[in-house]
Backbone as a printed PyTorch tensor [residue, N CA C, xyz], in Angstrom:
tensor([[[-77.5860, -33.9710,  51.9720],
         [-76.6860, -33.7300,  50.5700],
         [-75.2440, -33.3050,  50.8450]],

        [[-74.1330, -34.1620,  50.3860],
         [-72.6630, -33.4400,  50.8600],
         [-72.5520, -32.7640,  49.2490]],

        [[-71.8270, -31.8080,  49.5340],
         [-71.1860, -30.9950,  48.4810],
         [-69.4970, -31.0740,  48.4740]],

        [[-69.1260, -31.6500,  47.2250],
         [-67.5610, -31.7760,  47.2930],
         [-66.8870, -30.5090,  46.6960]],

        [[-66.2300, -29.5910,  47.3310],
         [-65.5530, -28.5820,  46.5380],
         [-64.3090, -29.0360,  46.7290]],

        [[-63.7930, -28.7600,  45.4980],
         [-62.5400, -28.6390,  44.6390],
         [-61.4710, -27.7210,  45.1220]],

        [[-60.4190, -27.9670,  46.2760],
         [-59.9220, -27.0470,  47.0050],
         [-58.6640, -26.6680,  46.4440]],

        [[-58.6290, -27.4440,  44.9420],
         [-57.1170, -26.9330,  44.4120],
         [-57.4440, -25.9880,  43.1430]],

        [[-58.9620, -25.8960,  42.8970],
         [-59.2910, -24.7010,  42.0500],
         [-59.3690, -24.8150,  40.8790]],

        [[-58.8830, -26.1020,  40.5090],
         [-58.9440, -26.2440,  39.0870],
         [-60.1420, -27.1050,  38.5840]],

        [[-60.4520, -27.6110,  37.8150],
         [-61.7970, -28.3920,  36.9420],
         [-61.4860, -29.6470,  37.5440]],

        [[-62.8240, -30.3230,  38.0170],
         [-63.1660, -31.2750,  38.7990],
         [-62.3890, -32.3270,  37.5370]],

        [[-62.3890, -33.4910,  38.3790],
         [-62.2690, -34.8700,  37.4080],
         [-63.2770, -35.2350,  36.3700]],

        [[-62.9260, -35.4840,  35.0700],
         [-63.9070, -35.9680,  34.2430],
         [-63.5140, -37.3010,  34.3220]],

        [[-64.9560, -38.1630,  34.3150],
         [-65.1750, -39.5520,  34.6120],
         [-66.0690, -39.8950,  33.3060]],

        [[-65.5970, -40.4070,  32.1960],
         [-66.3970, -40.8050,  31.4750],
         [-67.4650, -42.3480,  31.6520]],

        [[-68.3810, -41.9750,  30.8990],
         [-69.5430, -42.9160,  31.0760],
         [-68.7760, -44.5520,  30.8300]],

        [[-69.2650, -45.6500,  31.7330],
         [-68.8700, -46.7000,  31.4830],
         [-69.5330, -47.4400,  30.3910]],

        [[-69.0100, -47.7030,  29.1120],
         [-69.4140, -48.8190,  28.0010],
         [-68.5230, -50.1860,  27.7620]],

        [[-69.1880, -51.0130,  28.5620],
         [-68.6260, -52.0530,  29.0440],
         [-68.7370, -52.9620,  27.5780]],

        [[-69.5420, -53.0680,  26.5360],
         [-69.1500, -53.5620,  25.3910],
         [-67.7490, -53.9390,  25.0000]],

        [[-67.0170, -52.8640,  24.6190],
         [-65.9370, -53.1050,  23.9870],
         [-64.7300, -53.9130,  24.7930]],

        [[-64.9070, -53.4140,  25.9100],
         [-63.7240, -54.0590,  27.3180],
         [-64.4290, -55.6190,  27.2310]],

        [[-65.5040, -55.4970,  27.3230],
         [-65.9600, -57.2940,  27.5240],
         [-65.4040, -58.2080,  26.4750]],

        [[-65.6440, -57.5880,  25.2900],
         [-65.7390, -57.9460,  23.6780],
         [-63.7240, -58.3470,  24.1210]],

        [[-63.0440, -57.5340,  23.7250],
         [-61.6750, -57.4470,  23.7520],
         [-61.3240, -58.4860,  24.9740]],

        [[-61.8780, -58.4320,  26.1460],
         [-61.5200, -59.4770,  26.9840],
         [-61.6760, -60.6680,  26.8810]],

        [[-62.7680, -60.8220,  26.3270],
         [-62.8430, -62.2640,  25.6910],
         [-62.2710, -62.9360,  24.2210]],

        [[-61.5520, -62.1090,  23.9330],
         [-60.4910, -62.5460,  22.9860],
         [-61.3000, -62.0010,  21.4180]],

        [[-61.9540, -61.1690,  21.2540],
         [-62.4100, -60.5880,  19.9140],
         [-61.2800, -59.5730,  19.7160]],

        [[-60.9010, -59.7880,  18.0630],
         [-60.2850, -59.1040,  17.5590],
         [-60.3990, -57.5040,  17.6860]],

        [[-59.7580, -56.9000,  18.0360],
         [-59.6260, -55.1650,  18.1570],
         [-60.4150, -54.8300,  16.8410]],

        [[-59.9590, -55.1150,  15.6280],
         [-60.3450, -54.5300,  14.7180],
         [-62.1200, -54.8110,  14.6120]],

        [[-62.2240, -55.8020,  14.9880],
         [-63.8000, -56.4800,  15.1700],
         [-64.6990, -55.5740,  15.9160]],

        [[-63.7520, -55.1310,  17.2380],
         [-64.5060, -54.4010,  18.5130],
         [-64.4780, -53.0700,  17.6080]],

        [[-63.5770, -52.6820,  16.9980],
         [-63.9470, -50.8030,  16.6340],
         [-64.7500, -50.8140,  15.0670]],

        [[-65.0130, -52.0400,  14.6070],
         [-65.9300, -51.9540,  13.5630],
         [-67.2520, -51.6580,  14.3760]],

        [[-67.5000, -52.3210,  15.4290],
         [-68.7590, -52.4730,  16.0960],
         [-69.1000, -51.1560,  16.8710]],

        [[-67.7430, -50.9890,  17.4130],
         [-67.8610, -49.9610,  18.3010],
         [-66.8050, -49.1490,  18.0930]],

        [[-67.0720, -47.8760,  16.9050],
         [-66.1930, -47.3710,  15.9680],
         [-66.0600, -45.6960,  17.1780]],

        [[-66.9040, -45.4570,  18.0780],
         [-66.2430, -44.6310,  19.0460],
         [-65.6130, -44.9180,  20.1800]],

        [[-65.4480, -45.9540,  20.3650],
         [-64.4270, -46.8470,  21.6660],
         [-62.9940, -46.4040,  21.4420]],

        [[-62.5010, -45.4450,  22.3580],
         [-61.0100, -45.3290,  22.4050],
         [-60.2200, -46.5060,  22.7600]],

        [[-60.7460, -47.3150,  23.3960],
         [-59.8980, -48.5690,  23.8870],
         [-60.0710, -49.3860,  23.0660]],

        [[-60.7900, -49.7190,  21.7120],
         [-60.8120, -50.4610,  20.5710],
         [-59.5360, -49.7160,  19.7750]],

        [[-59.8180, -48.9140,  19.4460],
         [-58.5620, -48.2990,  18.6960],
         [-57.0030, -47.9150,  19.3000]],

        [[-56.9200, -47.7650,  20.7610],
         [-55.7310, -47.9330,  21.4800],
         [-55.4010, -49.2550,  21.3650]],

        [[-56.2370, -50.5790,  21.2480],
         [-55.4990, -51.9000,  21.3020],
         [-55.1240, -51.6460,  19.9080]],

        [[-55.8910, -51.7070,  18.8120],
         [-55.1610, -51.3770,  17.6900],
         [-53.5290, -50.8550,  17.2150]],

        [[-53.5820, -49.7860,  18.0780],
         [-52.5510, -48.5740,  18.0260],
         [-51.2960, -49.9440,  18.6770]],

        [[-51.7920, -50.1280,  19.9520],
         [-50.7420, -51.2750,  20.3570],
         [-50.2240, -52.1310,  19.6400]],

        [[-51.1650, -53.1640,  18.7980],
         [-50.8800, -54.1190,  18.1520],
         [-50.0540, -54.5930,  16.9910]],

        [[-50.7440, -52.7540,  16.2120],
         [-49.5250, -52.3830,  15.3550],
         [-47.8190, -52.2290,  15.6160]],

        [[-48.2290, -51.5550,  16.8050],
         [-46.5580, -51.0020,  17.2430],
         [-45.9540, -52.2750,  17.2850]],

        [[-46.6310, -53.4300,  17.8840],
         [-45.6890, -54.5710,  18.7040],
         [-45.6720, -55.0280,  17.4000]],

        [[-46.3800, -55.2130,  16.0110],
         [-45.8760, -55.5410,  14.8650],
         [-44.3760, -54.7760,  14.2080]],

        [[-44.2820, -53.8130,  14.7590],
         [-43.3260, -52.5820,  14.2190],
         [-43.8690, -51.7370,  13.0780]],

        [[-45.2780, -51.7540,  13.0460],
         [-45.9010, -50.7340,  12.1310],
         [-46.3070, -49.5530,  12.8220]],

        [[-45.2390, -48.9150,  13.1490],
         [-45.2440, -47.4750,  13.7140],
         [-46.4310, -46.2290,  12.9120]],

        [[-46.3490, -46.3680,  11.6420],
         [-47.4680, -45.4810,  11.2250],
         [-48.4580, -46.1760,  11.3350]],

        [[-48.9790, -47.1220,  11.2390],
         [-50.2110, -47.6190,  11.2530],
         [-50.6120, -47.7210,  12.4590]],

        [[-49.5690, -47.7800,  13.4490],
         [-49.9760, -47.4380,  15.1200],
         [-50.2390, -45.9280,  15.1500]],

        [[-49.6740, -44.8980,  14.7400],
         [-49.9400, -43.7210,  14.8740],
         [-51.4520, -43.2180,  14.1360]],

        [[-51.5850, -43.8270,  12.9340],
         [-52.7160, -43.6810,  12.5630],
         [-54.0380, -44.2830,  13.4740]],

        [[-54.0740, -45.5070,  14.2610],
         [-55.0640, -45.9540,  14.7810],
         [-54.9040, -44.9280,  16.1760]],

        [[-53.6850, -44.7160,  16.7670],
         [-53.8860, -43.7080,  18.1450],
         [-54.4940, -42.7070,  18.1400]],

        [[-54.1870, -41.8360,  16.8880],
         [-54.9530, -40.7350,  16.5380],
         [-56.3560, -40.7400,  16.4250]],

        [[-57.0470, -41.9030,  15.7230],
         [-58.4400, -41.9010,  15.8350],
         [-58.8660, -42.3260,  17.2120]],

        [[-58.1600, -43.0800,  18.0770],
         [-58.6590, -43.4430,  19.2340],
         [-58.7120, -41.8790,  20.2790]],

        [[-57.8730, -41.3420,  19.9700],
         [-57.5010, -39.7340,  20.8670],
         [-58.5680, -39.1760,  20.5410]],

        [[-59.0860, -38.9310,  19.0920],
         [-59.8510, -38.1400,  18.5920],
         [-61.5820, -38.2770,  19.0820]],

        [[-61.5650, -39.6150,  19.0060],
         [-63.1100, -40.2870,  19.7180],
         [-62.9220, -39.8530,  21.2240]],

        [[-61.7080, -40.0680,  21.6570],
         [-61.6200, -39.5950,  23.2030],
         [-62.3270, -38.3090,  23.4580]],

        [[-61.4040, -37.7050,  22.7830],
         [-61.7210, -36.1490,  22.9580],
         [-63.1930, -35.6910,  22.8910]],

        [[-63.4840, -36.3420,  21.8390],
         [-65.1020, -36.1390,  21.6190],
         [-65.6900, -36.6230,  23.1760]],

        [[-65.5850, -37.5860,  23.2270],
         [-66.1330, -38.0570,  24.3880],
         [-66.1210, -37.1600,  25.7670]],

        [[-65.0230, -36.7390,  25.7960],
         [-64.6610, -36.0310,  26.6840],
         [-65.6150, -34.6710,  27.3220]],

        [[-65.5430, -33.8670,  25.6950],
         [-66.2070, -32.9340,  25.7210],
         [-67.8570, -33.1650,  25.6420]],

        [[-68.2440, -33.9930,  25.2420],
         [-69.5070, -34.4570,  25.3540],
         [-70.0090, -34.7650,  27.1430]],

        [[-69.1210, -35.0990,  27.4120],
         [-69.1740, -35.3590,  29.3130],
         [-68.3330, -34.1780,  30.3110]],

        [[-68.6920, -33.0780,  29.7910],
         [-68.2470, -31.7730,  30.4680],
         [-66.8500, -31.5820,  30.6320]],

        [[-65.8990, -31.9640,  30.0370],
         [-64.2700, -31.5930,  30.3570],
         [-64.0410, -30.3670,  28.9110]],

        [[-63.4590, -29.6570,  29.8310],
         [-63.3770, -27.8770,  28.8010],
         [-62.0040, -28.0190,  28.6030]],

        [[-61.2870, -28.9160,  28.0810],
         [-59.9770, -28.9660,  27.4550],
         [-59.0110, -28.7560,  28.5730]],

        [[-58.7910, -29.1370,  29.5420],
         [-57.7890, -29.3790,  30.6150],
         [-58.5960, -29.8540,  31.9140]],

        [[-57.4980, -30.5110,  33.1270],
         [-58.3750, -30.8320,  33.9490],
         [-57.8290, -32.5320,  34.1910]],

        [[-58.2990, -32.8360,  35.1340],
         [-57.7290, -34.4430,  35.4810],
         [-59.0590, -35.6070,  34.7130]],

        [[-58.2350, -36.3340,  34.3010],
         [-59.0260, -37.6180,  33.2810],
         [-58.2120, -38.8890,  34.1740]],

        [[-59.0600, -39.2720,  35.2890],
         [-58.1660, -40.1940,  35.9890],
         [-57.9800, -41.4800,  35.8160]],

        [[-57.2270, -41.9170,  35.5900],
         [-56.8230, -43.2510,  35.1950],
         [-57.3830, -44.4180,  36.2880]],

        [[-57.7910, -43.8390,  37.3950],
         [-58.4950, -44.8920,  37.9250],
         [-60.1410, -45.1890,  37.4970]],

        [[-60.3480, -44.4380,  37.1170],
         [-61.8020, -44.0350,  36.4960],
         [-61.4910, -45.2910,  35.0350]],

        [[-61.7700, -46.7090,  35.1920],
         [-61.7000, -47.4210,  34.3000],
         [-62.1210, -47.0430,  32.6850]],

        [[-63.5840, -46.3020,  32.7360],
         [-63.9920, -45.8920,  31.1770],
         [-62.9550, -45.0720,  30.8100]],

        [[-62.2100, -43.9240,  31.6360],
         [-61.0600, -43.1740,  31.3310],
         [-60.0500, -43.8110,  30.4060]],

        [[-59.7860, -44.9380,  30.7100],
         [-58.4210, -45.7600,  30.2260],
         [-58.1920, -45.7080,  28.7280]],

        [[-59.2550, -45.8720,  27.7120],
         [-59.2460, -46.0600,  26.5370],
         [-58.5570, -44.8190,  25.8670]],

        [[-58.9830, -43.7650,  26.3260],
         [-58.4440, -42.1620,  26.1390],
         [-57.3180, -42.3030,  26.2790]],

        [[-57.0740, -42.3040,  27.5320],
         [-55.2220, -42.3710,  28.1220],
         [-54.6150, -43.1840,  27.2900]],

        [[-54.9670, -44.2180,  27.3420],
         [-54.3100, -45.3790,  26.4740],
         [-53.7100, -44.8370,  24.8980]],

        [[-54.8830, -44.2260,  24.2240],
         [-54.6480, -43.9660,  22.6520],
         [-53.8960, -42.5730,  22.8620]],

        [[-54.0700, -41.8540,  24.0220],
         [-52.9000, -40.6080,  23.9310],
         [-51.7220, -40.9080,  24.4120]],

        [[-51.4330, -41.7910,  25.0240],
         [-50.2590, -42.6570,  25.1420],
         [-49.5380, -43.2090,  24.1120]],

        [[-50.1990, -43.9480,  23.3760],
         [-49.9580, -44.6410,  22.0570],
         [-49.4510, -43.6630,  20.8790]],

        [[-50.2430, -42.4840,  20.7170],
         [-50.2260, -40.9450,  20.0420],
         [-48.6840, -40.6260,  20.3730]],

        [[-48.8090, -40.5470,  21.5260],
         [-47.1220, -39.9130,  22.1550],
         [-45.9090, -40.8550,  21.5020]],

        [[-46.4410, -42.0300,  21.8240],
         [-45.4530, -43.0580,  21.3590],
         [-44.6930, -43.0830,  19.9800]],

        [[-46.0110, -42.9420,  18.8540],
         [-45.7800, -43.1030,  17.5650],
         [-45.1200, -41.9650,  17.0010]],

        [[-45.9740, -40.7840,  17.5520],
         [-44.9380, -39.7100,  17.0950],
         [-43.6930, -39.6090,  17.2760]],

        [[-43.1760, -39.6140,  18.5950],
         [-41.9410, -39.9410,  18.8020],
         [-41.3450, -40.8850,  17.9950]],

        [[-41.7540, -41.6910,  17.6640],
         [-40.7690, -42.8980,  16.6250],
         [-40.5870, -42.1910,  15.3010]],

        [[-41.9430, -41.4560,  15.1930],
         [-41.5070, -41.0640,  13.6370],
         [-41.0060, -39.8040,  13.3920]],

        [[-40.1410, -38.9690,  14.5820],
         [-39.9780, -38.0240,  14.9990],
         [-40.7160, -36.5200,  14.7950]],

        [[-42.2110, -36.6780,  14.9610],
         [-42.9420, -35.4370,  15.2290],
         [-42.7820, -35.1790,  17.0150]],

        [[-41.7150, -34.1770,  16.7000],
         [-41.1080, -33.9790,  18.6030],
         [-41.9030, -33.0650,  18.9650]],

        [[-42.5560, -31.9790,  18.3840],
         [-43.7320, -31.5660,  18.7680],
         [-44.9180, -32.2860,  19.4920]],

        [[-45.4460, -33.0400,  18.6240],
         [-46.3740, -33.7070,  18.9680],
         [-46.4220, -34.8950,  19.9490]],

        [[-45.0100, -35.5630,  20.0320],
         [-44.6880, -36.5560,  20.9350],
         [-44.6390, -35.3730,  22.4250]],

        [[-43.9000, -34.3310,  22.3680],
         [-44.0300, -33.6690,  23.7890],
         [-45.5470, -32.9910,  24.2360]],

        [[-46.2410, -32.7630,  23.3010],
         [-47.5680, -32.1570,  23.4490],
         [-48.0630, -33.0850,  24.0890]],

        [[-48.3920, -34.5140,  23.3870],
         [-49.3020, -35.3090,  23.9180],
         [-48.7840, -36.3680,  25.3910]],

        [[-47.5100, -36.0860,  25.3650],
         [-46.5240, -36.3600,  26.5800],
         [-47.2460, -35.4880,  28.0490]],

        [[-46.8820, -34.4170,  27.6270],
         [-47.3090, -33.4190,  28.5180],
         [-48.8540, -33.6300,  28.7200]],

        [[-49.7670, -33.8680,  27.9210],
         [-51.0530, -33.8180,  27.9980],
         [-51.7540, -35.2140,  29.0860]],

        [[-50.6520, -36.0430,  28.7020],
         [-51.2030, -37.9680,  29.1660],
         [-50.7860, -37.1680,  30.9310]],

        [[-49.6060, -36.5320,  31.2210],
         [-48.8850, -36.2560,  32.3780],
         [-50.1340, -35.4760,  33.4080]],

        [[-50.7170, -34.3970,  32.4950],
         [-51.3250, -33.4220,  33.0920],
         [-52.8250, -34.1120,  33.4210]],

        [[-53.2960, -35.0980,  32.7270],
         [-54.6370, -35.4460,  32.8390],
         [-54.4560, -36.4530,  34.0880]],

        [[-53.6210, -37.2940,  33.7160],
         [-53.3420, -38.4520,  34.8550],
         [-51.6960, -38.9310,  35.1560]],

        [[-51.5620, -38.5320,  35.9800],
         [-49.9990, -39.1840,  36.3870],
         [-49.9320, -39.9880,  36.5240]],

        [[-50.8140, -41.1390,  37.1380],
         [-50.8950, -42.2730,  37.2380],
         [-50.7120, -43.2430,  35.6710]],

        [[-51.2460, -42.3980,  35.1430],
         [-51.6270, -43.2840,  33.7910],
         [-50.2160, -43.1200,  33.1940]],

        [[-49.4570, -41.8630,  33.3050],
         [-48.4600, -41.6690,  32.6110],
         [-47.3330, -42.7990,  33.2030]],

        [[-47.1940, -43.0630,  34.4790],
         [-46.5580, -43.6700,  34.9050],
         [-46.7330, -45.1530,  34.7040]],

        [[-47.8100, -45.7870,  34.6220],
         [-48.5700, -47.2150,  34.1040],
         [-48.0890, -47.3050,  32.9200]],

        [[-48.3280, -46.4160,  32.1060],
         [-48.2760, -46.7450,  30.4690],
         [-46.6700, -46.6850,  30.0150]],

        [[-45.9640, -45.9400,  30.5900],
         [-44.7710, -45.7080,  30.9290],
         [-44.2620, -44.5480,  29.9320]]])
């Protein structure tokens, strides 16, 4: 058995377990609200709701959806060994719902003038996954 040591001395990356149900429903065109109702712990469903609201110009609604997805994601991360910091790789698809919700929360916070929250969430996103920060903009 190979032992993998983290040579950087930081926490190991957190990889959320796969939950294909919400992702498959969304990919097949199911409305994000219906997916969130069926899978209320899915950060991906809440992130999609946040993105849809943002695209409609409903920034406060987007903020609320993003905050829900963010908190659902924090709960999942903690249940899976995350200790409040460390990598949450974008490359691991089940992590993307949380990262998308975090991005959406930063975006909406910036738009409504919540400068501290915008900066905190933007930094958190970069610290969690530089790839996510670059991919999501």
